[in-house]
Short mmCIF file of the C-alpha atoms (twelve columns), coordinates in Angstrom:
data_MODEL
# 
_entry.id   MODEL 
# 
loop_
_atom_site.group_PDB 
_atom_site.id 
_atom_site.type_symbol 
_atom_site.label_atom_id 
_atom_site.label_alt_id 
_atom_site.label_comp_id 
_atom_site.label_asym_id 
_atom_site.label_seq_id 
_atom_site.Cartn_x 
_atom_site.Cartn_y 
_atom_site.Cartn_z 
_atom_site.pdbx_PDB_model_num 
ATOM 1   C CA . MET A 1   150.098 89.082  117.469 1 
ATOM 2   C CA . SER A 2   147.934 85.899  118.780 1 
ATOM 3   C CA . ARG A 3   145.737 84.022  116.653 1 
ATOM 4   C CA . THR A 4   142.760 86.129  118.586 1 
ATOM 5   C CA . ASP A 5   144.028 89.297  118.156 1 
ATOM 6   C CA . LYS A 6   144.502 87.886  114.410 1 
ATOM 7   C CA . GLN A 7   140.961 87.589  114.341 1 
ATOM 8   C CA . ARG A 8   139.707 90.652  116.087 1 
ATOM 9   C CA . SER A 9   141.840 92.705  113.319 1 
ATOM 10  C CA . ALA A 10  140.418 91.193  110.527 1 
ATOM 11  C CA . LEU A 11  137.180 91.669  111.939 1 
ATOM 12  C CA . GLY A 12  137.883 95.453  112.230 1 
ATOM 13  C CA . ALA A 13  139.235 95.700  108.737 1 
ATOM 14  C CA . ALA A 14  136.373 94.067  107.087 1 
ATOM 15  C CA . LEU A 15  133.798 96.317  109.195 1 
ATOM 16  C CA . LEU A 16  135.822 99.537  107.919 1 
ATOM 17  C CA . SER A 17  135.605 98.212  104.680 1 
ATOM 18  C CA . ILE A 18  132.147 97.317  105.048 1 
ATOM 19  C CA . GLY A 19  131.584 101.239 106.263 1 
ATOM 20  C CA . ALA A 20  133.457 102.837 103.581 1 
ATOM 21  C CA . ALA A 21  131.630 100.853 100.939 1 
ATOM 22  C CA . ALA A 22  128.129 101.905 102.749 1 
ATOM 23  C CA . ILE A 23  129.304 105.641 103.155 1 
ATOM 24  C CA . PRO A 24  128.556 106.202 98.756  1 
ATOM 25  C CA . LEU A 25  125.578 104.036 98.697  1 
ATOM 26  C CA . VAL A 26  123.549 105.582 101.394 1 
ATOM 27  C CA . ALA A 27  124.707 109.355 100.077 1 
ATOM 28  C CA . GLY A 28  123.700 107.886 96.613  1 
ATOM 29  C CA . VAL A 29  120.095 107.015 97.780  1 
ATOM 30  C CA . GLY A 30  119.989 110.227 99.831  1 
ATOM 31  C CA . LEU A 31  121.061 112.049 96.422  1 
ATOM 32  C CA . THR A 32  118.451 110.107 94.573  1 
ATOM 33  C CA . LEU A 33  115.688 111.063 96.966  1 
ATOM 34  C CA . LYS A 34  116.665 114.667 96.937  1 
ATOM 35  C CA . LEU A 35  116.749 114.721 92.667  1 
ATOM 36  C CA . THR A 36  113.322 112.577 92.806  1 
ATOM 37  C CA . ASP A 37  111.738 115.429 94.955  1 
ATOM 38  C CA . HIS A 38  112.940 118.055 92.873  1 
ATOM 39  C CA . ALA A 39  111.838 116.363 89.577  1 
ATOM 40  C CA . LEU A 40  108.267 115.646 91.136  1 
ATOM 41  C CA . ASN A 41  108.122 119.505 92.255  1 
ATOM 42  C CA . GLU A 42  109.160 120.466 88.747  1 
ATOM 43  C CA . GLU A 43  106.435 118.188 86.584  1 
ATOM 44  C CA . ASN A 44  103.510 119.333 89.341  1 
ATOM 45  C CA . VAL A 45  104.649 123.132 88.556  1 
ATOM 46  C CA . ARG A 46  105.242 122.307 84.897  1 
ATOM 47  C CA . ILE A 47  101.237 121.026 84.807  1 
ATOM 48  C CA . GLY A 48  99.991  123.493 86.874  1 
ATOM 49  C CA . GLN A 49  101.394 126.692 85.382  1 
ATOM 50  C CA . ALA A 50  99.924  124.968 81.661  1 
ATOM 51  C CA . ALA A 51  96.398  124.828 83.786  1 
ATOM 52  C CA . VAL A 52  96.442  128.178 84.897  1 
ATOM 53  C CA . GLU A 53  97.232  129.349 81.054  1 
ATOM 54  C CA . HIS A 54  94.338  127.583 80.180  1 
ATOM 55  C CA . MET A 55  91.984  128.749 82.652  1 
ATOM 56  C CA . ASP A 56  93.348  132.427 82.081  1 
ATOM 57  C CA . LYS A 57  92.090  132.575 78.925  1 
ATOM 58  C CA . ILE A 58  88.661  130.752 79.469  1 
ATOM 59  C CA . LEU A 59  88.180  133.545 82.534  1 
ATOM 60  C CA . SER A 60  89.403  136.343 80.175  1 
ATOM 61  C CA . ALA A 61  86.725  135.771 77.620  1 
ATOM 62  C CA . ALA A 62  84.284  135.728 80.294  1 
ATOM 63  C CA . SER A 63  85.424  138.737 81.893  1 
ATOM 64  C CA . ASP A 64  85.104  140.220 78.275  1 
ATOM 65  C CA . THR A 65  81.630  138.978 77.769  1 
ATOM 66  C CA . ALA A 66  80.935  140.192 80.878  1 
ATOM 67  C CA . ASP A 67  82.021  143.946 79.939  1 
ATOM 68  C CA . VAL A 68  79.946  143.638 76.930  1 
ATOM 69  C CA . LEU A 69  77.077  142.957 79.278  1 
ATOM 70  C CA . SER A 70  77.781  145.691 82.256  1 
ATOM 71  C CA . PRO A 71  76.047  148.299 79.921  1 
ATOM 72  C CA . MET A 72  72.776  146.834 80.445  1 
ATOM 73  C CA . VAL A 73  72.925  146.436 83.742  1 
ATOM 74  C CA . GLY A 74  69.895  148.355 85.880  1 
ATOM 75  C CA . LYS A 75  67.445  148.137 82.551  1 
ATOM 76  C CA . ARG A 76  64.266  146.428 82.123  1 
ATOM 77  C CA . CYS A 77  65.138  142.540 81.198  1 
ATOM 78  C CA . GLN A 78  62.773  142.664 78.603  1 
ATOM 79  C CA . THR A 79  64.542  145.435 76.859  1 
ATOM 80  C CA . VAL A 80  68.039  144.137 76.880  1 
ATOM 81  C CA . LEU A 81  67.569  140.327 77.088  1 
ATOM 82  C CA . SER A 82  67.756  139.735 73.433  1 
ATOM 83  C CA . ALA A 83  71.278  141.495 73.329  1 
ATOM 84  C CA . MET A 84  71.985  139.400 76.471  1 
ATOM 85  C CA . ARG A 85  71.633  136.558 74.860  1 
ATOM 86  C CA . ARG A 86  73.305  137.363 71.726  1 
ATOM 87  C CA . ALA A 87  76.751  138.320 73.562  1 
ATOM 88  C CA . VAL A 88  76.185  134.952 75.422  1 
ATOM 89  C CA . ALA A 89  75.606  132.938 72.372  1 
ATOM 90  C CA . GLN A 90  78.996  134.786 70.661  1 
ATOM 91  C CA . ALA A 91  81.054  133.766 73.940  1 
ATOM 92  C CA . PRO A 92  82.621  130.136 73.514  1 
ATOM 93  C CA . TRP A 93  82.929  129.076 77.059  1 
ATOM 94  C CA . VAL A 94  80.043  131.120 78.422  1 
ATOM 95  C CA . ARG A 95  76.633  128.727 79.505  1 
ATOM 96  C CA . SER A 96  74.487  131.724 80.472  1 
ATOM 97  C CA . ALA A 97  74.199  135.196 82.205  1 
ATOM 98  C CA . SER A 98  72.179  137.154 84.886  1 
ATOM 99  C CA . TYR A 99  71.774  140.241 86.340  1 
ATOM 100 C CA . ALA A 100 70.546  140.568 90.297  1 
ATOM 101 C CA . HIS A 101 69.819  143.566 92.024  1 
ATOM 102 C CA . LYS A 102 70.767  143.464 96.132  1 
ATOM 103 C CA . ASN A 103 71.828  139.554 95.308  1 
ATOM 104 C CA . VAL A 104 68.134  139.229 94.225  1 
ATOM 105 C CA . PRO A 105 68.311  137.581 90.507  1 
ATOM 106 C CA . TYR A 106 66.170  139.479 87.963  1 
ATOM 107 C CA . CYS A 107 67.107  138.684 84.423  1 
ATOM 108 C CA . ASN A 108 68.553  135.567 83.490  1 
ATOM 109 C CA . THR A 109 69.484  134.536 79.632  1 
ATOM 110 C CA . VAL A 110 67.842  131.339 79.936  1 
ATOM 111 C CA . SER A 111 64.413  131.723 82.016  1 
ATOM 112 C CA . GLY A 112 64.305  135.387 80.983  1 
ATOM 113 C CA . SER A 113 62.680  137.879 83.926  1 
ATOM 114 C CA . LEU A 114 62.980  136.450 86.752  1 
ATOM 115 C CA . GLY A 115 61.492  139.541 88.794  1 
ATOM 116 C CA . SER A 116 58.097  141.695 88.841  1 
ATOM 117 C CA . ALA A 117 57.023  144.263 86.373  1 
ATOM 118 C CA . ARG A 118 57.737  146.795 88.654  1 
ATOM 119 C CA . ALA A 119 61.821  145.318 88.602  1 
ATOM 120 C CA . PRO A 120 64.384  148.369 89.695  1 
ATOM 121 C CA . VAL A 121 65.170  150.066 86.732  1 
ATOM 122 C CA . ALA A 122 68.660  152.687 87.510  1 
ATOM 123 C CA . VAL A 123 71.997  153.413 86.429  1 
ATOM 124 C CA . ALA A 124 74.002  150.372 87.855  1 
ATOM 125 C CA . GLY A 125 77.350  152.586 88.405  1 
ATOM 126 C CA . PRO A 126 80.720  151.252 88.002  1 
ATOM 127 C CA . PHE A 127 81.592  147.164 89.487  1 
ATOM 128 C CA . ASP A 128 83.878  147.579 92.177  1 
ATOM 129 C CA . TYR A 129 84.546  143.947 92.655  1 
ATOM 130 C CA . GLN A 130 85.284  140.574 90.786  1 
ATOM 131 C CA . THR A 131 85.095  137.576 92.635  1 
ATOM 132 C CA . LEU A 132 84.910  133.588 91.535  1 
ATOM 133 C CA . GLU A 133 82.528  130.998 93.026  1 
ATOM 134 C CA . LEU A 134 82.064  127.394 92.314  1 
ATOM 135 C CA . GLN A 135 78.384  126.229 92.453  1 
ATOM 136 C CA . ARG A 136 78.054  122.740 93.101  1 
ATOM 137 C CA . PRO A 137 75.601  120.054 90.564  1 
ATOM 138 C CA . ASP A 138 71.777  121.883 90.249  1 
ATOM 139 C CA . ALA A 139 69.103  121.664 88.358  1 
ATOM 140 C CA . MET A 140 70.097  124.720 86.026  1 
ATOM 141 C CA . SER A 141 73.268  122.949 85.201  1 
ATOM 142 C CA . GLU A 142 72.274  119.756 84.633  1 
ATOM 143 C CA . GLY A 143 74.298  117.996 87.291  1 
ATOM 144 C CA . PHE A 144 77.686  119.094 86.471  1 
ATOM 145 C CA . GLY A 145 77.966  122.431 88.235  1 
ATOM 146 C CA . SER A 146 79.212  125.842 87.031  1 
ATOM 147 C CA . LEU A 147 81.932  128.059 88.047  1 
ATOM 148 C CA . LEU A 148 80.947  131.926 88.513  1 
ATOM 149 C CA . LEU A 149 82.711  134.771 87.374  1 
ATOM 150 C CA . ILE A 150 80.592  137.526 89.047  1 
ATOM 151 C CA . LYS A 151 81.143  141.479 88.601  1 
ATOM 152 C CA . GLY A 152 79.161  144.160 90.606  1 
ATOM 153 C CA . ASN A 153 78.810  146.987 93.131  1 
ATOM 154 C CA . ALA A 154 76.278  147.656 96.223  1 
ATOM 155 C CA . GLN A 155 73.602  147.564 94.418  1 
ATOM 156 C CA . TYR A 156 73.628  145.271 91.222  1 
ATOM 157 C CA . SER A 157 75.734  142.373 89.918  1 
ATOM 158 C CA . LEU A 158 76.623  140.403 86.806  1 
ATOM 159 C CA . THR A 159 77.094  136.860 86.661  1 
ATOM 160 C CA . VAL A 160 78.531  134.543 83.523  1 
ATOM 161 C CA . ARG A 161 78.668  131.236 84.435  1 
ATOM 162 C CA . ILE A 162 80.718  128.689 83.211  1 
ATOM 163 C CA . ASP A 163 80.035  124.930 82.557  1 
ATOM 164 C CA . ASN A 164 82.224  122.937 84.853  1 
ATOM 165 C CA . ARG A 165 82.238  120.606 82.110  1 
ATOM 166 C CA . VAL A 166 84.498  123.116 79.732  1 
ATOM 167 C CA . ILE A 167 87.385  123.633 82.499  1 
ATOM 168 C CA . THR A 168 87.341  119.660 83.505  1 
ATOM 169 C CA . GLU A 169 87.386  119.126 79.477  1 
ATOM 170 C CA . GLN A 170 90.465  121.708 79.413  1 
ATOM 171 C CA . LEU A 171 92.267  119.853 82.425  1 
ATOM 172 C CA . GLU A 172 92.341  116.771 81.232  1 
ATOM 173 C CA . LEU A 173 94.128  117.847 78.262  1 
ATOM 174 C CA . ILE A 174 97.102  118.730 80.259  1 
ATOM 175 C CA . SER A 175 96.705  116.348 83.391  1 
ATOM 176 C CA . GLY A 176 98.149  113.005 81.970  1 
ATOM 177 C CA . SER A 177 98.219  110.971 84.801  1 
ATOM 178 C CA . ALA A 178 98.385  113.697 87.357  1 
ATOM 179 C CA . ASP A 179 95.750  114.672 89.034  1 
ATOM 180 C CA . VAL A 180 94.637  118.574 88.703  1 
ATOM 181 C CA . ALA A 181 92.196  120.525 90.410  1 
ATOM 182 C CA . LEU A 182 90.618  123.980 89.997  1 
ATOM 183 C CA . HIS A 183 91.121  125.685 93.745  1 
ATOM 184 C CA . VAL A 184 88.178  128.703 94.233  1 
ATOM 185 C CA . ALA A 185 87.687  129.965 98.013  1 
ATOM 186 C CA . GLY A 186 88.413  126.453 99.521  1 
ATOM 187 C CA . THR A 187 86.185  124.655 97.294  1 
ATOM 188 C CA . TYR A 188 88.031  121.710 94.571  1 
ATOM 189 C CA . LEU A 189 86.706  121.216 90.752  1 
ATOM 190 C CA . TRP A 190 88.690  118.161 90.073  1 
ATOM 191 C CA . ASP A 191 89.424  117.005 86.365  1 
ATOM 192 C CA . ASP A 192 87.052  114.183 86.941  1 
ATOM 193 C CA . GLY A 193 84.018  117.001 87.422  1 
ATOM 194 C CA . SER A 194 83.432  116.131 91.318  1 
ATOM 195 C CA . VAL A 195 82.864  119.208 93.489  1 
ATOM 196 C CA . LEU A 196 84.616  119.385 96.945  1 
ATOM 197 C CA . ARG A 197 85.294  121.526 100.026 1 
ATOM 198 C CA . GLY A 198 87.831  121.717 102.497 1 
ATOM 199 C CA . GLU A 199 91.821  121.382 103.411 1 
ATOM 200 C CA . LEU A 200 94.010  118.003 100.635 1 
ATOM 201 C CA . ARG A 201 95.124  115.703 102.993 1 
ATOM 202 C CA . GLN A 202 97.279  114.321 101.031 1 
ATOM 203 C CA . ASN A 203 101.169 114.391 101.800 1 
ATOM 204 C CA . PRO A 204 102.181 118.321 100.294 1 
ATOM 205 C CA . ARG A 205 105.359 116.984 99.484  1 
ATOM 206 C CA . TYR A 206 103.931 115.326 96.201  1 
ATOM 207 C CA . ARG A 207 101.230 118.355 95.460  1 
ATOM 208 C CA . VAL A 208 101.937 121.804 94.490  1 
ATOM 209 C CA . LEU A 209 99.032  124.793 94.189  1 
ATOM 210 C CA . VAL A 210 100.100 126.754 91.439  1 
ATOM 211 C CA . PRO A 211 98.105  130.450 91.705  1 
ATOM 212 C CA . SER A 212 96.749  132.826 89.170  1 
ATOM 213 C CA . THR A 213 98.007  136.508 88.821  1 
ATOM 214 C CA . GLN A 214 94.975  137.643 87.267  1 
ATOM 215 C CA . PHE A 215 92.034  136.382 88.800  1 
ATOM 216 C CA . SER A 216 91.485  134.994 92.075  1 
ATOM 217 C CA . TYR A 217 92.007  130.859 91.995  1 
ATOM 218 C CA . ALA A 218 94.539  128.265 91.678  1 
ATOM 219 C CA . ILE A 219 95.222  125.090 90.126  1 
ATOM 220 C CA . HIS A 220 96.803  121.756 92.610  1 
ATOM 221 C CA . SER A 221 98.587  119.328 90.991  1 
ATOM 222 C CA . SER A 222 99.636  116.177 91.919  1 
ATOM 223 C CA . LEU A 223 101.238 113.175 90.484  1 
ATOM 224 C CA . SER A 224 99.969  109.745 91.333  1 
ATOM 225 C CA . GLY A 225 101.234 107.177 93.224  1 
ATOM 226 C CA . GLU A 226 102.654 105.398 90.028  1 
ATOM 227 C CA . ASP A 227 104.186 108.493 88.964  1 
ATOM 228 C CA . VAL A 228 106.208 108.887 92.017  1 
ATOM 229 C CA . LEU A 229 106.892 105.361 91.958  1 
ATOM 230 C CA . ASN A 230 108.341 105.398 88.381  1 
ATOM 231 C CA . LEU A 231 110.301 108.436 88.732  1 
ATOM 232 C CA . ILE A 232 112.341 106.960 91.924  1 
ATOM 233 C CA . THR A 233 112.924 104.009 89.770  1 
ATOM 234 C CA . ARG A 234 114.327 105.252 86.920  1 
ATOM 235 C CA . LYS A 235 116.491 107.900 89.539  1 
ATOM 236 C CA . LEU A 236 117.494 104.821 90.867  1 
ATOM 237 C CA . LEU A 237 118.438 102.992 88.052  1 
ATOM 238 C CA . LEU A 238 120.255 106.106 86.648  1 
ATOM 239 C CA . ILE A 239 122.300 106.943 89.571  1 
ATOM 240 C CA . LEU A 240 122.920 103.834 91.390  1 
ATOM 241 C CA . GLY A 241 124.840 102.062 88.741  1 
ATOM 242 C CA . PRO A 242 127.781 104.627 89.279  1 
ATOM 243 C CA . VAL A 243 127.645 104.949 93.054  1 
ATOM 244 C CA . MET A 244 127.760 100.800 93.182  1 
ATOM 245 C CA . MET A 245 131.027 101.129 91.532  1 
ATOM 246 C CA . LEU A 246 132.081 103.752 93.656  1 
ATOM 247 C CA . SER A 247 131.155 102.118 96.727  1 
ATOM 248 C CA . ILE A 248 132.538 98.405  95.545  1 
ATOM 249 C CA . PHE A 249 136.099 100.859 94.664  1 
ATOM 250 C CA . SER A 250 136.066 102.566 98.173  1 
ATOM 251 C CA . GLY A 251 135.283 99.484  99.997  1 
ATOM 252 C CA . GLY A 252 138.249 97.374  98.357  1 
ATOM 253 C CA . LEU A 253 140.582 100.644 98.444  1 
ATOM 254 C CA . CYS A 254 139.808 100.487 102.385 1 
ATOM 255 C CA . HIS A 255 140.312 97.147  103.280 1 
ATOM 256 C CA . TRP A 256 143.559 96.952  100.844 1 
ATOM 257 C CA . LEU A 257 144.966 100.290 103.100 1 
ATOM 258 C CA . ILE A 258 143.816 98.218  106.042 1 
ATOM 259 C CA . SER A 259 145.330 94.774  104.948 1 
ATOM 260 C CA . ARG A 260 148.746 95.396  103.226 1 
ATOM 261 C CA . PRO A 261 151.929 94.479  105.032 1 
ATOM 262 C CA . GLU A 262 153.509 97.534  106.759 1 
ATOM 263 C CA . ARG A 263 156.806 98.406  105.201 1 
ATOM 264 C CA . ARG A 264 159.914 97.703  107.325 1 
ATOM 265 C CA . LYS A 265 162.420 100.951 108.194 1 
# 
């Protein structure tokens, strides 16, 4: 074998050895990224489910308050205002409540009667719908906004108002360094108190939306960039050590198999 052939053979053996060493390394990096994605999704789902559990408790209490107030819908504000205020005072999460006739408010626990002395008086009838609405900050909410739980029918509606500060406090308790938001009909209430409309532009790979099975809302949860980086680093340190050992062994074994002298018969 000429010198040139020997050099080519050595080069080919080296390239095969490098390739054999690279295969476990590439597979290990791919496995690390896959496990990281799975861990990110699990953590986001855990945070989202915990937030849904907290929100369901708040809204269930608000719904119970609405059920107490519903028999008074349709009666004159002056005759039911005291009972309305007592019901609201006994509800830990509720800020205020109000009645409306054909979408025109006529009685509020904060400001009292809002209509004329001839406000409609009729039997309200059963409520056939319930909805949630995130309201931006206004004069009544003193710059914080409110979550409205609304029950009603074609004639009357009952609104129970929850201060957004109550919600953000609950979200902050479980969010940690993650970004958590309450999502209601295209509007997001973030755990810093901001209320924003529109779709999220964030990479869906690092976020989840966990819906409530009891009320019409969902919880958005996404880990911060720092959390993502820390999780990837931990997974790399955990997996790449053994993978590097396997890579070195694989490359060395390949080199030995290629370069060992052939046995003569």
